[in-house]
C-alpha positions as CSV (number, residue, x, y, z in Angstrom):
1,X,-68.4,4.9,-22.1
2,X,-67.3,3.2,-25.2
3,X,-66.3,-0.7,-24.5
4,X,-62.7,-1.7,-24.8
5,X,-61.2,-4.9,-26.5
6,X,-58.3,-6.2,-24.7
7,X,-55.1,-7.4,-26.7
8,X,-57.1,-7.8,-29.9
9,X,-54.3,-6.3,-31.9
10,X,-50.8,-6.0,-31.3
11,X,-48.3,-2.9,-32.0
12,X,-44.9,-4.2,-33.0
13,X,-45.6,-7.4,-30.9
14,X,-46.9,-6.0,-27.9
15,X,-50.8,-6.3,-27.3
16,X,-52.7,-3.0,-27.3
17,X,-56.7,-2.3,-26.7
18,X,-59.1,-0.9,-29.1
19,X,-62.1,1.1,-28.1
20,X,-65.2,0.4,-29.3
21,X,-67.4,-2.2,-30.9
22,X,-66.2,-5.3,-32.8
23,X,-68.2,-4.6,-36.0
24,X,-68.9,-7.7,-38.2
25,X,-70.0,-8.1,-41.9
26,X,-73.7,-7.5,-42.2
27,X,-74.0,-4.7,-39.6
28,X,-75.2,-1.2,-40.5
29,X,-72.0,1.4,-40.8
30,X,-71.7,3.6,-37.3
31,X,-72.2,7.0,-38.2
32,X,-68.8,9.4,-37.3
33,X,-67.9,13.2,-37.6
34,X,-64.6,13.9,-39.2
35,X,-62.9,16.3,-41.0
36,X,-62.3,16.1,-44.6
37,X,-60.9,18.9,-47.4
38,X,-61.1,22.4,-46.2
39,X,-61.7,21.6,-42.4
40,X,-65.2,20.8,-43.6
41,X,-67.0,17.8,-41.3
42,X,-67.8,15.0,-42.9
43,X,-70.4,12.3,-41.9
44,X,-70.8,8.8,-43.0
45,X,-74.2,10.6,-44.8
46,X,-71.7,12.8,-46.6
47,X,-69.8,9.8,-47.9
48,X,-72.8,8.5,-49.2
49,X,-74.0,7.1,-52.5
50,X,-71.6,5.0,-53.8
51,X,-69.4,2.1,-52.3
52,X,-66.7,3.4,-50.0
53,X,-63.4,2.0,-48.7
54,X,-62.1,2.9,-45.7
55,X,-58.3,2.9,-45.5
56,X,-57.5,3.3,-41.6
57,X,-54.3,3.9,-41.0
58,X,-52.2,5.3,-38.1
59,X,-50.2,8.0,-39.8
60,X,-49.4,8.8,-43.4
61,X,-46.0,9.5,-42.1
62,X,-45.1,5.6,-41.8
63,X,-43.7,3.4,-44.2
64,X,-46.2,0.6,-43.9
65,X,-49.3,3.5,-44.2
66,X,-47.5,4.8,-47.2
67,X,-47.3,1.2,-49.0
68,X,-50.9,0.5,-48.1
69,X,-52.3,4.1,-49.2
70,X,-50.6,4.1,-52.6
71,X,-51.8,0.5,-53.2
72,X,-55.3,1.2,-52.6
73,X,-54.7,4.4,-55.3
74,X,-53.4,2.3,-57.9
75,X,-56.3,-0.4,-57.1
76,X,-58.9,2.4,-57.3
77,X,-57.9,3.8,-61.2
78,X,-59.3,0.3,-62.0
79,X,-62.4,0.5,-60.4
80,X,-63.2,4.0,-61.7
81,X,-66.0,6.5,-60.3
82,X,-67.9,3.5,-59.4
83,X,-66.0,3.5,-55.3
84,X,-64.7,6.4,-53.2
85,X,-61.4,5.7,-50.8
86,X,-61.3,7.6,-48.0
87,X,-57.8,7.5,-45.9
88,X,-59.0,8.0,-41.9
89,X,-56.1,8.7,-39.8
90,X,-55.3,11.0,-37.0
91,X,-52.9,12.8,-39.1
92,X,-54.2,16.4,-39.1
93,X,-55.6,17.5,-42.5
94,X,-53.0,19.5,-43.6
95,X,-50.5,16.9,-42.8
96,X,-52.6,14.6,-45.0
97,X,-53.3,16.9,-47.9
98,X,-49.2,17.3,-48.3
99,X,-48.6,13.8,-47.9
100,X,-51.1,13.3,-51.1
101,X,-49.3,16.2,-52.7
102,X,-46.0,14.7,-52.3
103,X,-47.0,11.3,-53.3
104,X,-48.8,12.4,-56.4
105,X,-52.1,10.5,-55.0
106,X,-55.2,12.7,-56.2
107,X,-58.3,9.8,-56.5
108,X,-58.3,9.3,-52.7
109,X,-60.4,11.4,-50.0
110,X,-58.5,12.0,-46.4
111,X,-60.6,11.9,-43.4
112,X,-59.1,13.2,-39.8
113,X,-60.3,11.7,-37.2
114,X,-58.2,14.4,-34.8
115,X,-61.7,16.2,-34.3
116,X,-63.4,14.0,-32.0
117,X,-62.2,10.1,-32.7
118,X,-65.5,9.7,-33.5
119,X,-64.7,6.9,-36.5
120,X,-61.9,5.7,-33.9
121,X,-64.6,5.0,-31.3
122,X,-67.5,4.0,-33.6
123,X,-65.7,1.3,-36.0
124,X,-63.6,0.0,-32.8
125,X,-60.3,0.8,-33.9
126,X,-59.1,3.5,-31.7
127,X,-56.1,2.5,-29.6
128,X,-55.8,2.8,-26.3
129,X,-52.8,3.1,-23.8
130,X,-50.3,4.7,-26.3
131,X,-48.5,7.9,-25.7
132,X,-50.4,9.6,-28.3
133,X,-54.2,8.6,-30.1
134,X,-53.7,6.6,-33.0
135,X,-56.0,4.4,-35.2
136,X,-55.3,1.1,-35.6
137,X,-54.6,-0.6,-39.2
138,X,-57.9,-1.7,-40.8
139,X,-59.9,-2.0,-44.0
140,X,-63.4,-1.4,-43.9
141,X,-65.7,-1.6,-47.1
142,X,-69.2,-0.4,-47.0
143,X,-71.7,-0.7,-50.1
144,X,-74.0,2.0,-51.0
145,X,-77.2,1.3,-48.3
146,X,-74.3,1.8,-45.5
147,X,-73.7,-2.2,-45.0
148,X,-70.3,-3.0,-44.2
149,X,-69.4,-5.8,-46.6
150,X,-65.7,-6.4,-45.6
151,X,-63.7,-5.7,-42.2
152,X,-60.1,-6.3,-41.7
153,X,-58.3,-5.1,-38.3
154,X,-55.0,-6.1,-39.2
155,X,-53.8,-8.0,-36.2
156,X,-50.0,-6.4,-36.1
157,X,-50.4,-3.0,-36.7
158,X,-46.8,-2.9,-38.2
159,X,-47.9,-5.1,-41.2
160,X,-50.1,-4.9,-44.4
161,X,-53.7,-5.8,-44.8
162,X,-54.8,-8.6,-46.9
163,X,-55.2,-6.1,-50.2
164,X,-57.2,-8.6,-52.1
165,X,-60.3,-9.8,-50.2
166,X,-60.8,-5.9,-49.7
167,X,-60.7,-4.9,-53.4
168,X,-62.7,-7.9,-54.3
169,X,-65.6,-6.5,-52.0
170,X,-65.2,-2.9,-52.9
171,X,-65.8,-4.0,-56.6
172,X,-68.7,-6.2,-55.6
173,X,-70.4,-3.4,-53.4
174,X,-69.6,-0.9,-56.4
175,X,-71.1,-3.2,-58.8
176,X,-67.8,-3.4,-60.6
177,X,-67.1,-7.3,-60.2
């Protein structure tokens, strides 16, 4: 059974527990099996070859997640095809695609962790104790060699992440700095 980290983050001011390990810069990125476009199961190996930013959010249908995802979409345009941004949430793939279509966001890929919560558990961002499972807000940059180059688990889930260091790490990992 996965470890539980008590009260590491807050959700609207209330402490919540996270399931999974506390990952650090320099760790090897854990594998996962999430669902992407066309209901295909996507693993870490399927994302390999480029620097990746995992934009981890509770749900695209909330204001802060909307802002955060649009910001990474805008910033990715400057980096080009040297990197890939994956938005990871427990939203169903259909809802993720609808949001992207409505928001006119075409340069990000979506991963639904509703399949088996393996991303949330393996990356230590699955929230325990809410009425429904959600992922904590986090930004994780993984280089082409599957090494974690940057990780931020946002201390208060209702707040935006610190974009600048995440984008700097992504550019460096992509060789675009």
